[in-house]
N, C-alpha and C positions, 0 to 999 in steps of 0.2 A: 476191611469192610467199610471203613469210614468214607462217607460220600461227600464230594465237594459240591457246592452250590454256586450258581453264577452271581447271585446278589445277596447282600446281607439282610435284606428285608423282603417280606412278602408284599405284593402289590396291594395298594389301598383302593378298595372299590366300594360302591354303595352297599354291597352285601356284607363286607367284613368291617366296615368303618365303625369305630366305637363312638356312639352318639351321646350317651349319658356319662358324665364324669370322664370325658375324653382324655384328660390329663393322666388317667390311670392306664391308658391303653398303650400298647406297643405292637409293632408289626415286625420287630426284629426276629430273625430266624432263631438265633440262640435263645432268646427269651421264651419264644413259643416252645421250642424243643425241650428246654429245661423243665417247663411245667408238664409237658407230655411225659417226659422220661421219668419224672418223679412219681408216676402213677402206674397202677396195673389195670384199673377199671375206668371205663368211659361210658358215655351214653351216645348212641348213634341214632340220629333222627332222620326220618324219611317219610314219604307220603305214599299210601296205597289207596288208589281209587278215591282220592279226596279226603281220606282219613289219615291224620297225622299219628305217627308212632314214635316213641323214643325207647330204645332197647339198651339196657345196661349190659356190657360185655367186657371181657378181657381183651386188651389190644397191645400192640407193640409197634415201634417205629424203626424203619430202616431207611436212612437218608431222609428224603422228602416224601416217603410213602408210608402210609399207615396200614396195618394189617389187623384183621380180627378173624375169628373162626367160630364155628359152632356145628351143630348137627345138620346134616343134609336135609332134615325135615323142617328146619327152622323157617318160619314165614318170612322173617327179615332177610335171611340169606337167599331164599328162593326169589324174592323180589329184587334184591340188589344184583343178582348174578347177570342180569341183562344189561347192566350199565346204567346206573341210576344216580341222580344228584343226591348227595347225602351231606349231613353235617355231624361232625364228631366233636364232643365237648368233654373237657376234664375240669374238675374243680377241687381245690384243696382248702379246707378250713384251717386257718392258722391262729385265730384269736376271736374271743367274744368281747365286743366293745360296749361298755356300759357308760352312757352319758348322763347328763343332768336333765335331759328331756327325752321323752319317748321318740321324738322325731330324729334325734341325733344318735340313737343307739345304732350300732352297725356291727360289722364283722371284718376281720382281716382275712384275706383270701388270696389265692392265685388261681386264675382260670385261663383256659385256652379254648378257642373255637376254631375249628378247621372245616373248610369247604372243599369239595371235590366230587368227582364222579367215581363211584364204587364199581369195581368189576370183579367177576369171578376169576380166580386163579385156576386155569384149566390145564396148563402144561404140567404133566406128571412130575417132572424133575423139579420145577419151580414149587409145586405143591409140597413135595417131600421136604425140600429145603426150608419152606415156610414152617412146616410142622416141627422141624428141628429148631428153627429160629425162635419159635415161641417158648421153647425150653431154655435155649442158650441166652436169650435176651434177659431173662430174669435170674438164671442160674448158669453163669458162663462156663462153657466147656462140659456141661452135664450130659448133653445128648450123646457124646462119644462114649459115655459110661453105661448107656442104657441098651436094652435089647433093641433090635431093628424094628421100625414101624412096619406093621403087617399090611397087606393089601386090603384087608377088611377094614382096618382102622382108617386107612387113607380114603377108602370109598365112603365111609360113614362121616367123614369130616369135610366141610366146605370151608374154603379160605377165601376171604375177600380182601382185595387190595384197593386203596384209595390214594392216588397221588394228591398231595396238598396243593391245590391251586391258589387258595387264599386262606389266610389265617390271621388271628389277632389274639394277643394276650391282654389280660386285664388284672391288675394287682392293687390291693389295698394293704399297706404295711405301715401303719402309723398308729398314734394314740387317739385319745378322745378328741372329737371334733365339735366341741360345744360352741354355741354362740358366745361372743365375748362377754355379754352381760351375765350369762349363766355361770361363769366361773366363780362368781361371788356367792352363789347359793350354797347353803350347808347340806349338800347332797353328795354321797360318795360316788366317785366315778373312777373308771380304770379299765384295764384290759386283762382278760384271763387268757393266757396262751393255750393253744390246743395243738397237740402233736399225737401221732400214732407211733407207739413205741413197741419194739419187738420183745417177745418173751423168750424164755429158755426153750431150747429144742426139746421136743418130745419124740424120742426114738421109737420106731415101729417095734412092738413087742415080738414080732415074728422075724426080726432081722437075723440073717444067717450069722452064726457065731464067728467072730474074728473080723467082721467087716468094719472098717474104720470110716469115720465121717469124711466126706470129700472136702478138699481145700476150700472150695467156693463157699462153704458155710461160714468162712471168716468174714464174708460180706454182711452177715446177719447176726452180729453178736447181741446177746441179751442186753436190753436197755438202749440200743441204738434206735435212731429214728428210721422209720420205714422209708420215707422219701429219700433220705440220704443214702441208704443202702441201695435203693433202686437206681439212683443216679450213678453210683459207683459201678453197679452191674451194667448199665448202659455203656459206660466208658470202656469196660472190659470187653463187652460184646462188639463195640465198634472197632476196637484195636486188634481183635482176634484175626 
């Protein structure tokens, strides 16, 4: 399933060029994909009749194409199905940066912004495959263990695909950036790391007796970082 790309970087255009703190920017495909693959949720931005919207939704990546899904009644999905320019963003908060001045307070983060034209997935086979992919992307191999998708479920679900035409990553991963003169001030400064950590599995109380946990749960051990587990899941998904 692993897709090959022709170039190592996305093209740099006026639309995706990082203008502020450009030294933090990257257009490298691997850098962009790593930020995307470490997340489950994104925001999709688009315009309807001159009114901007930004919708949070679950998404997944397959090669250089991003997918998301939702109810067929969704305003966003009804609008994007015709083929509409869209912007998908992801951000991870990695640290709180406390400086010696309010101006230099900051945050450590990883972010990605992707541009493309979103389209409705209309082919029935492609749609069913995408509905399996959204499970296998996060829980590798799980769709084969589940009951088949019903025609009613497929009808009630809309899948949107957006090839990534342009993209940029932007990362801050460093300590306090105070002005040189401020380092002499008797003010505490430092970084508070931020991570999302997995808890212990809570088994469904109505589980049929004798059913054992699937092997893929090993990707989500208690105490592990969520982004690390999601990256490992993406690797397994691409290698399947």
